[in-house]
Each structure stands twice: as structure tokens, then as C-alpha cells.
N, C-alpha and C positions, 0 to 999 in steps of 0.2 A: 442441178447443182448438188454436190455431196456436202452435207452439213452434220457436224457432230459437236456436242457440248460436253466437255470433260471437266472433272473437278479434282483439285488437290485438297484432300480432307484436312490436312494439317493447317493450311492457311485459308481454306475456303475460297481459293482462287479458281475462277472459271477460265479454262483454255478452250478456244474455239477453232475447229478445223473447217475450212471452206475449200472446196475443190471443184474444178470444172470437170464434168463427167466425160467430156470428149477428149480433151487434151491431157487429163490427169494431173494438171498442174494444181498445186495446193498452197494455201497460206495457213499459218498457225498464228493466232492472236493470243498474246499473253501466255507463252509456254513457261512451265516451271522446271527449274533445274533438276529436281529429284524425280520428275515425271518424264524425262527425256526418253528413257528406255520404253515406257508405255507408249508414248506418242510415236516413236520410231516404229514400233511394232504395228501400230494401227496403219501408219502410212504404207508399210510394206505389205500388209495383208490386203489393203484396198488397191494396191498397185499404183500409188500416187508418188509424184515427185514434188518434194518440198521446194518451192521457189523462194518464198519469203517467210521469215518470222517477223512479227511486228508487235511491239508493246504499246499499250495505250498511254503509258507514262513510265517514269523511273520509279519502280515500286519500292516500298519501305517494309513490306511484310513478307516477302519471299524473294529468292534469287531467280532471275529469269533464266530460261533454258536456251536463249537465243544463241549465245556464243558456242555452247556445247553442240547444239544442232548444226551450226555452221561447220564446226570441226568434223562432225561425223557424216553429215549428209550434203555439205556444200551449199546450203541455202544462204541467202543474203539477209542481213539484218537491216530492217527499216525502223526508223524512230523519228519522232517529231524533232525538227531542227532546234527548237528551244529547250530540248531536254537537258543539254549540258553533258551528255554522255560521249565518251570516246569509243572508237572501234565500230562505228556505224557505217554500213555500206551505202545506205540510201537515206538521206535526210528528207523528211516530209514537211510540207507547208500546206496551209489552207488552199483548197482547190485542186491539189495534186490527186492523181489516181494511181492505184496499185492494181495491176492487172494480173490475173491468173486465168490462162486460156482466154475464152470469150467473155469472161466475167471480170468485174473490177470493183474495188472499193473506192469511194470518194472520201477525201480527207477533210475533216473539220477540225479547226483549232479550238479547243474548249478548255482553256486554262481556268484556274481557280483552286483546284486541289493541288496542282503543281503548275509551274509555268509551261511545262512541255506536255500537257495533257492533250490527247487527240481522241476524236471519235471517228469511227470508220463506218461509212454508210454504204450498204450494198447498192449496186447500180440501179436497181428498180425501186429503191427506197422502201423495201419490205422489211429490212433489218438494219439496226444500228448497234454497233458495239462501242459502248460508252465508257468502258473502264470504270473509274471511280467518279467521273463527272456527274453521272446520274445513275442511281441505283434503284432497286425495287423499294418504293416507299421511303427513300432516303437519298443520300448523296455522300460523296467523300468528305472527309474532314478538311479543315482549312487552317489548322493551328500550328503547322510547321511545314517545312520543305516548300517555301514560296507560296504557301496557301493564302488566298485572299477571298473572303466571303462575297464581297461586292462583285469581283470579277467572275466568280462562279455563278452568281445569280444571273448575270448578263449572259454567260455561256449557255446556261440552261434555258432562259426565257427567249433569247434572241436567236438561238441556233437550234437547240434540241427540240424545244417546244414548237418550232416552226416546221418541223418535219411532218409528213402526213400522220394523221391521228391513228391510223391503223398500222403504222410502222412499229414493228416489234423491237423492244429495247432489251439488249443482252448486256448485263453489267459485268464488272470485273470480279465482284464477290457477291455472295449472299450468305448470311449466317443463320438463316432460318429454313433452308431447304427449298427456297423458291427459285425457279429457273429463269423466268423472263417476265416482262411486262409490256406495256405499250405506251406510246406517247399520250394517247387519250386518258389512260388510267392515271398516269403520273400527273398530268395537268389537273385532274380532278381530285385525286386522293393523296398525293404525296404530302405528308404532314410537315415537311420542311419547306418545300418550295412550290407546292401546288395550290389550287384554289385561289383565294383572294389575297394570299400573303404577299406583302410588299417587300421591297428590297431591305428596308429597315427591319421588318419582322424577321426576315431571313438572317440578317447579320446578328441581331440580338440573340436568336436561337443558337446560331453556330458558335458564338462567343461563350456560350454557357454549357457546352456539351460535357466538358470535364472528362474526356476519354484518356485512358493510359496510352503511352506510346507503344507501337507494335513490338512484340517480343523479339523479332529478328532484325530490328532497326539497325543495330550496330554492324551487323554482317551484311544485310541486304543492300543498303544504300551504297557503300563503297563498291560492292561487286557489280551492282546494276549501273553504276556510272561508267563501268567498263563492259556493259552489255552481258554481264554474267560471267566474265572470265575470272577464274579463281585466282586468289592472291597466291604469291609464292609460298610453297609449303602446304597449301591446302590439298588434301587428297582428292583425286578424281574418283568418280563412281567406278567400282571394280567390276570388270567383266570376266566371267569364268573362262579359263584358257585350257581346260583339260580336254575339250572337244570343240569342233566347229558348231556351236549351239546357236539356235535361233530363239529369241524371246518372242512369245506370242502375246497378243492383246488380252488373252485370258489370264495372263500373269504368271506363266511358267516357262521354263526352258525346254526346248524340244531338240532331239537328236534324230538323225536320219538312219534308216536301217542299213544303208550301204556302209556308213562309217562304223556302225556297231559290228558288222560282219568282219571288219578288218582289225577291230580292237577289243574283241570279246574278253580276252584274258586280262585286260587292263581295268575292267569295271566289274561291279556286282550287278547282276541282273535280277530283278525282283518281279515275279508274276503275281498279280493280285486277284486272279480268278480262282474259283473253287476247283479243287483237285479233280472232281468228277467231270467238270466242264472240259478241263484240259484233256482228260483221258478219252472223252467221247466226241470231241470236235476237232479242231485243227491241230491241237497239241501246243507245245511251247518250245522255247529255245533251249537247247542242251546247256546244262549248267546253271539254269535259273533257280532262284530260291523262291519258294511259295510263301507268300505272306497275304492271307486273306484280307480283302479290302476293309471289312468291318473291324478288324483288329490290327490294321497295318501299323498304327503308331505304337501300341503297346508291345507288339511283337518285334518292333524295329530294333530292340536291344541286341538282336542277333547280328545286326549289320555293323560293318566297320565304317565309322564316320570319316576316317581318313582316306578311304578309297571311293572313287566316284560310283554313283548308283544310277542305273537306267531302269525305269519302271515300265512294265509292259502289261498288256492285256490283248484282247482280240483285235480291237480297232483303234485303241488309243483314248477311249472315253473314260472308262473306269480308272485307267492308269493316270490320266490327267488329274482326277480327284485325289488319288493316292499321292501323287507327286506334290500337290498343294498341301496336303495334310503333313507330309514329311518335311516340307519346307518350313511350315509353321512350327514343327517340332524341333527345328534347328539344324536340319540336314542342309548343307550348303552345296556340296558337289553332287547334284542330283538333276536328272532330266527325264522327261517322258519320251518314250519311243513313238515318234510321229507315225500314226497309222497302225500301230500295233503289229501283231504277228501277221496280219493280212498283208501289210506292206513288206514285211520281212520275207514272207513266202513269195510274193510277187516279184521280189528282187532276186529270187533264186536261193534263199536261205532254207536250210533244212530244219524240220521240226520233229520233236519227240513227244510221245504220249504220256510220259511220266517225268516229274521233276525230281 
């Protein structure tokens, strides 16, 4: 099985990718709206087909990416039946399974944080994705959005703590950089619900947390009750349209040599290699501007910000770094030449020894 744990640094939300290696069918758990471009790039690079997105609950701290992924990739949205959300393709209940290739997730209803909280257990019980029902040395809050401390205590002790002790727990968030835990660890060391803590102990603690409401509450809840579909007038994430670009999991836009051959005059080409390397090896593309990698940002004043930029080097590695630097410096219409002049030459493009 293919497994990846991804994080949204703004909300500290974990998104989980699971895929069957043979069929290439994939599931995304708790996708984030602003990370759809990243997640789509990873799916493409790994050659996966997204079958389902599934949220552990209706989130209050970020907007889910489920609706946008369905729009772009044709995936189906799965959510617990008691979530109260509209626009769901597949409503889940206790005991249901969600299949991806030969693998599947078993659904547990684990309310308490919200009425519609679910936990998704891998078929061999080696992993459980708990959302906010059980976290690393903690658990989700119970002071709003149908929260109920007694219900949560029962969900944890009668369902999650009955899983095999070596079952790895993957939570919806962690704010201290921790990645995962286990049933055994949380049963022993969780300061809220582990050890000998009774239900009354748990309720008394949860009633006195005094936490502020999530910063994105007013935006996230209404959107997530529609599976992340934006409200009227809310702008969608903009995709560049000056070329048929591909976004990479490395975080930059890539353009292919064949397109550049047909549109050279419409863009600025920037070669980031030393002049002596260009003169003594493969050469570069006629018309390219030389901006050495170590000074690429300071020398970028020579470039026209209104005209698209294609960054090039020998194989696409150094130009990838330069592209990221220029993106951080505010250049928007910019892409890396995928494969560099090696691919340009392989596709029949001519090279010159001087810029």
C-alpha cells in the first residue's frame, strides 16, 4: 500500500493519502481546500486515481478540499451520515467499508467532538485515522458544534481503545510536530482520557479547557456543511493560463520543451548556469538571458514582470531552485523548463554556445 502523511501548516491539519499499489486507486482523508493543487500534483506524479475523499467530520478550523477535488478529478465525497452536510456522494455509517483496490477502510462512528465524527480503520487494523476524536496525548474539544464529553469518552474507551494495542493512531491535527501514536500509548499516557481517568474525571477536565474558538470558524463551518463548495462570490484558486503548465509536488510550475519551441517569442527565457559552462557543454537556447543562480533574485530587476518567464539549466534541477526563489520574490508568471536543455535538445531544439 502507498501511504503519505501531508500537513497544512496554517491549520496544522493532517491529510492522509492511501492507495492500492496494484490498482492505483486512492483515498484522501481530510483534504484541505488550499492544498488541492499540492495533493493533485502528488496523485499525478504517483500515477494514482483518486476514488474518494473522506472527512473525519465537519471541520471548524479549515475548509475541506473535497468539493474542489471532485470538480477537478471526478472523485466522490464520502462523509458520515450524521454530519449534516449536503452535497455528499456516499453517506457512511458504523460498519461500512470504503474500498480502494484490494484494500479498504472500516468505518467506526466516534461522536463526541461532533455528532458526525468518524474513525477509519485500515483492513488489517494496523492504522486508524481518528480525526479529532483521539489525538496525540489529547482529544478534540467538546464545547461547541454538538460536542459532548460523555459521548466522546465512550467513543474513545469502547471503540478506539478496543482496537489492537499496536494499531497506529493518525490524528486530524497536531500542534507540536508529532506525527502519530498508538492505541497502547494513548491508553497509558493520554492525560485527558488515558490511565485510570474515569468518565467524570474526563468531563470535569473538558469543561475547563477554556479554549478560544478556531480563527476560521465563521468561514469553515458554512463551507464544510456543503463539502467545501465556495459561497457565491468567493474567488476560486487561480490557475495560470499563459501556458499548459503542470504543477509539481516540489511546489513549482513546469512547462515542456515542445511548447516552448512553439512559443519562444512570447516568453522570457532565463538560463541560470555560469557562462563558461554554457560555452563548454551543451549550450543554451538562443535568446536566453543569463542570470547566475547565486544572484538570480538580485539580478531579476532586468526582467519584465508582466511577461512570462521560463527558467532553464542543463537538466532542470538548478532552474527548479531558481524558479522557487523567483516565485518567493513575487514573480507570478514563471515556470521551470522540465528536463532543461537536455529535453530541449532531445526534442530537436537547437542550442547556441553564447547567451
